[in-house]
N, C-alpha and C positions, 0 to 999 in steps of 0.2 A: 504493500500500500504506500503510495507516494505521499510526500509532505502535504500537498494541497488536498489530496483525498482525505487525509486524516483531519484536516481542519475545515474542510468544506470549500466551496468555491471562494477563492481568495477575495473577490471583489463583491460578494453578495452582502446585502444589508445584514443578514443574520450573522455571517462570519465576522463582519466588522464590529457589530455590537458585542459579540462574544469576546473577541480579542480586546476590545476597548475596556470591557469590564475587568478582564483578567490582568491586563497590563497595569492597571491602577489599583490592584488589590494587593495590599502588603501582606495579607495572610496566605496568598497563593504560594505554591512551591516555586522556588527560584527558577528551575528549568521550565516550568509551565509559563511563568510570566515572561521569561526570556523568549520563548517560542512565540508568544502572542505579540511581543514588541517586534520581533523579526517579521512576523506575518503582516502586521500593520505597515511596516516599512516597505513591504513589497507592493502595497496597493497604490501608493503615490497619488493620493487625491487630497483636496482640502479636508474632507471628512476624516481621512486616516491621520492627517496632521493634527486635527483637533483631538482625536482619540489619543494620539501619542503624547500630546501636551499634558494630559491628565497624569501621566507618569511622574511629572514634576510637582505634583501636589502631595506626594508621599515620600517618606524616607524609610529605608530598610537597613538592617544590619546583616553582615558587616558593611562598613562604609565603602570598601573597595567594590563590593557587588553593586551597591547603590550607584556609585560613579560609573561603573561599566554599563549598567542598564540605561542610565541617563544619556551616556554617550551614544549608545545604540539607538535610543529613541530620537535623539537630536539628529543623527545621521538620516534616520527615516523621514524626519520632518524636512530636512534640507533637500532631500531627494525630490520633494514636491515642488521646490523652487518658489517662484513668485506666488503660486497658489497657496502657499503656507502663510503669507503675510496677514491676511484677514483673520485666520484662526489664531495666530499669535497675538494680533491686536486685541481680539476679543478676550483671549486668555489674560492679557495684561489688565484690561478694563475690569475684569472680574475680581481683581484685587489680589492676584497671586504674586509670588516672588518674581522679581524682575531679572535676576542675574542670567539665568539660562535663556529665557526668551530674547533678551538683548544680544546675547552671544550669537543666537541664531540670526536675528535680524541683521547683525553686522555682516553676515556672510551672504545675505540675500539682497538687501537694498543699499542704496548709496547713503552717504552721511546726511545729506539734506533730508531725505525721506525718514531716516532714523530719528533725527532731531525733531521732525514734525510729529512723529508718534510719541516721543518722550514729552514734548510740550503739551500735547493733547491730554496726556495723563496728568501732568502737573496742573493743568487748568482746572481739573476737577478736585483738587486738594485745597484745604483751607489752612489758616494759620492758628486756629484755636487748639485747645488742649485735646489730645487724643492719647489713649492708653499706650498704644504702640505705634510710634511714628517712624519705625524703621524703613517702611516702604518709601516714605517721602524722603527720608535721608538718603537711601540708596539711589533714588531717582535724581535728586539734585547732585549727588556725587558723580553720577554718570554724566550729567551735563557739564560738570567741571572739566571733564576730559576732552570736551569738544568745543569748537569755536564756530559761532553762528551769530549773526547780528540780532537774532530774536531772543537769545538766551538771557541777556542782561535784564531786559524789561520783564521777562517772565519770572525770574527768580527774585526780583527786587522786593516784592511784597513779603517774602519769607525772611527778610532781615528783621521783621517784627514778629516772627513766629514765637509761640509760647515756649517751644522746646529749644534748649541751648544748642544741641547738636545740629539741629536744622539751621539755626542762625549762623553757626560756624561754617557749615558747608555753603550756605547761601552767599555769605560774604566772599568766600574763596572762589566760588563759581562766578559770581558777578564780576569780581575784580580781575579774573582771568580773561575776560572777554575784551576784545579790542574796542568795542563801542559801549563803554560804560561811563563815559564822562557825565552823562545826565544824572547819574546816581551817586555822584561824589558827595553831595550834601547828606544824603541818606546814610552813607558810610561814615561820615563825620559824626552824625547824630548817634550812630551805633557806638562809635568809639567813645563818645562823651557820656553815654547813658548806660551801656551794658555792663552788668556786674561781673560777667564772665571774663577772666583773663584770657582764656583760649579764644574767645570771640574777638577781643581787642587785638590779640596777636595776629589773627587771621586778617583783620582789616589793615594793620600796620604792614604786614608782609605784602599784602596786595598793593599798598601805596609805594612800598620800596620797588616792587616789580614794575610799577608804572612810572616811577620817577616823580611821584607827587610829594609835596610837602603838606603841612597842616594849614597853610594860609594865615590870615589875620587872627585866627583863634588859637594859634599854636601856644601862646602863653597860658591861656585858660586850660588847655588840654595836657599840660605837663604832668599834672597829678594823675592823669589817666594812663600814662605810659607804663607798661609792665617793665620789670627789670630786664636789662639787656637791650633797651631801645632808647634812642634820643631823637628829637625832632625839632625842626623850626619851620618857619614859613615856607622854605624852599624845598626841604627834603626830610625824609625819615631814614634813619640808619640803625643798624644793629651795632652794638658795642660789646666788647669783651667784659 
């Protein structure tokens, strides 16, 4: 009996549903889950990509097996090509972890399209308190690695986020962009008011990278400089 005979017609709705369920079942036997991931990878449709993405909603032990299965699932999704973009976008909008999906998108779409997707996700987030802001942190950190004229405006509002880690990454991401001059005053405000040393360091490092000083308010901000920094109207420096 051949592989496809055992699992049923590989592209039938019933076969896809069966393999989709098994691939995302952490209680399934490892060889069975592996076989279902492999079978879904052979279908190469948006529906199979959506099914394989569900494998990224669970973790199994040992971690090496988890990594191997996720790599196999990712390869099956990538085999779909551009047809996998919408399933990945829907997966991200559903609130799942972003690391693996972004790794896939990097291999399918260009940087402009990827940033568009990331900014769409960020637009739906707020600056109020939330119990677990890790997804927002991860998203802003992803944008920090990219350069696009849309990013500075999109992350600026997160300089006022309730969460300190979000503010830290928002400042670093904003000041890493070439077109961030319009938000200099907002960064100065953060330096003047934020109680977090780490956030203020993020702002100062960004000012150093851009060659900015503190302007006319440099005297008032001297008390806000963490150890290891000095600044005047013209520039900010690190000191030993």
